[in-house]
C-alpha positions, 0 to 999 in steps of 0.5 A, spaced: 429 590 670 428 596 666 431 599 659 436 603 664 443 603 662 447 600 669 452 604 672 458 602 676 458 603 683 463 602 688 464 603 695 469 601 701 468 595 705 472 590 709 475 584 705 472 579 709 465 581 708 466 582 701 470 575 701 464 571 705 458 575 700 462 572 694 462 565 697 455 565 699 453 568 692 457 563 688 454 557 693 447 559 691 449 560 684 447 568 684 450 574 681 453 578 687 450 585 683 443 582 682 443 580 690 446 587 691 440 591 687 435 587 690 437 588 697 437 596 695 430 596 692 427 592 698 431 597 703 428 603 698 421 601 699 422 600 706 421 593 706 427 591 710 430 595 715 437 595 718 438 598 726 445 600 728 448 597 734 
């Protein structure tokens, strides 16, 4: 992406969500951090929006 150095990012999340996400990434042969970065980029660009219920 850039020459920028990566930093550790941590947050709390429900274990079931984390496990389901991990399984989905493994099934698709994709790294969890890569997917999270792409989602963050799309969200900051306004290309995806999430509505609270």
